[in-house]
ZAMARGU-4260 file (C-alpha; in steps of 0.2 Angstrom, whole numbers, plus 5000, padded with zeros to 4 digits):
<rodrens>
0) 5000/5000/5000 | 5007/5017/4995 | 5011/5030/5009 | 4999/5043/5003 | 4985/5030/5004
5) 4990/5026/5022 | 4991/5044/5026 | 4974/5048/5018 | 4966/5033/5027 | 4972/5039/5044
10) 4967/5057/5041 | 4949/5052/5035 | 4948/5040/5050 | 4953/5054/5063 | 4941/5066/5054
15) 4926/5054/5055 | 4929/5052/5074 | 4931/5071/5076 | 4916/5077/5065 | 4905/5061/5065
20) 4900/5066/5047 | 4893/5054/5034 | 4903/5046/5021 | 4896/5056/5007 | 4900/5073/5016
25) 4918/5067/5020 | 4921/5061/5002 | 4916/5078/4995 | 4927/5087/5008 | 4942/5075/5004
30) 4939/5075/4985 | 4937/5057/4983 | 4923/5045/4980 | 4912/5038/4993 | 4917/5021/4988
35) 4936/5026/4992 | 4931/5033/5009 | 4921/5017/5013 | 4935/5006/5007 | 4948/5016/5017
40) 4938/5015/5033 | 4932/4997/5032 | 4946/4988/5024 | 4962/4998/5025 | 4961/5006/5042
45) 4959/4990/5052 | 4976/4985/5045 | 4984/5002/5049 | 4976/5007/5065 | 4964/4994/5073
50) 4960/5005/5088 | 4954/5020/5077 | 4946/5007/5066 | 4935/5002/5080 | 4930/5019/5084
55) 4926/5023/5066 | 4916/5006/5064 | 4904/5011/5079 | 4901/5028/5070 | 4897/5020/5053
60) 4886/5008/5062 | 4876/5022/5070 | 4874/5031/5053 | 4868/5014/5045 | 4855/5012/5059
65) 4848/5030/5056 | 4849/5031/5037 | 4831/5027/5035 | 4827/5042/5045 | 4839/5053/5035
70) 4831/5048/5019 | 4813/5052/5025 | 4819/5069/5031 | 4826/5073/5014 | 4810/5068/5005
75) 4800/5078/5018 | 4811/5094/5015 | 4810/5091/4996 | 4791/5092/4996 | 4790/5106/5009
80) 4801/5118/4999 | 4789/5117/4984 | 4772/5112/4989 | 4764/5123/4975 | 4773/5113/4962
85) 4767/5097/4969 | 4749/5103/4967 | 4752/5109/4949 | 4759/5093/4942 | 4747/5080/4936
90) 4747/5064/4947 | 4751/5048/4938 | 4737/5036/4935 | 4738/5018/4941
</rodrens>
């Protein structure tokens, strides 16, 4: 494994523990894909720093346990912002 990958993995792991942000937000901030962040945190970090990996794992499990709530909130916000547009659009039949 290249040194820059190890450094990025540790930086991302520490950032997750400090900020408790989601994988998507972290990926955007670090300029990598969410798949890369996930692979760094779940596969590479346990090999590099097992203690940090355990902390990160508990945060990721928490995010996974509440993801259905997060999705519902996003939908609610979407339709709350444009309630007039929703009424103007024809409803699908069937």
